N, C-alpha and C positions, 0 to 999 in steps of 0.2 A: 410697064406691067401688063396686065391683061385688060386694058381699057376697052378694047373692042368687044371682048367677051361680056363685060359689064354693061356696056352700052346696048349690045344686042339683047341682053336679058331685060334691061329697063324698057326698051322699045316693045319687045314681045309682050311683056306683062301689062304695060299701059294700053296697048292695042287690044289685048284679050279682055281687059277690064272694061274697055269702052269709054265713049265720051261721057263726060259728067261724073266719072268715078276716078278714084285715085288709088295708088299703091303706096305701101310703106317701103322706104329704101331698103329695109332689111329683107324684103321679099326678093328683090333683085340680087342682093348679096347671097341669099340662100340658093337662088336659082343658079348663079354662076359658080359658087363655091360651097357646095353642101356641107363639106367637112369642116371648113374653117371660115365660114361666112363672116363671123364677127371681126376677124382680122382685116377684112376688106371694106369695112364701112367708110373709111376715109376715101378709098378709091371709088366707091359708089357715089359719094358726094361730088368728087371731082368730075366723074363721068356725067352726073346729072347737071352740073353747072355747064359743062361743055355742050350737052344736048340742048339745054335751055337757051344758051347763047345762039345756037343754030335755029332756034324756033321749033324744034322737034317735040319738045315737052315743055310743060310749065312746072315750076316749083311752087308749091302751095304751103302757106303757113296760116293756120287757123282758117283754112278754106279759101284764102285769098292769094292770088299770084303775088310773088315777091321778086325783087331784083336778084338775079342769080349771083351778082357780084357782092351782094351785101345782105345776108340773112343769117340768123342765128337760131339755134334751138331745134325743136322737133319740126320736121317738114314731111310733106308727101309729094308724090310725083303724079302728073296727069297729062293727058293729051291737051294740046291747045284748043280753045273753044272753036276755032275755025276748022278743026278736023272732023267735025260732025257730019 
């Protein structure tokens, strides 16, 4: 699919937001696919898991980092703490 496009959107948005702040996954979907962003939410999640495995971002649930292999529900994306 367009995982590279989604990953680039995620990285650009979390970097623009800065350390200690997070983005909603839908922001990345809207950035990459303005017309049909909702159809791509599954791809955003997959890209987020991939980036989290590489240590480029962290996936947050209720403000706490979660295991990218095992999380459910509403989540947000942020830069890792060490990127400050």
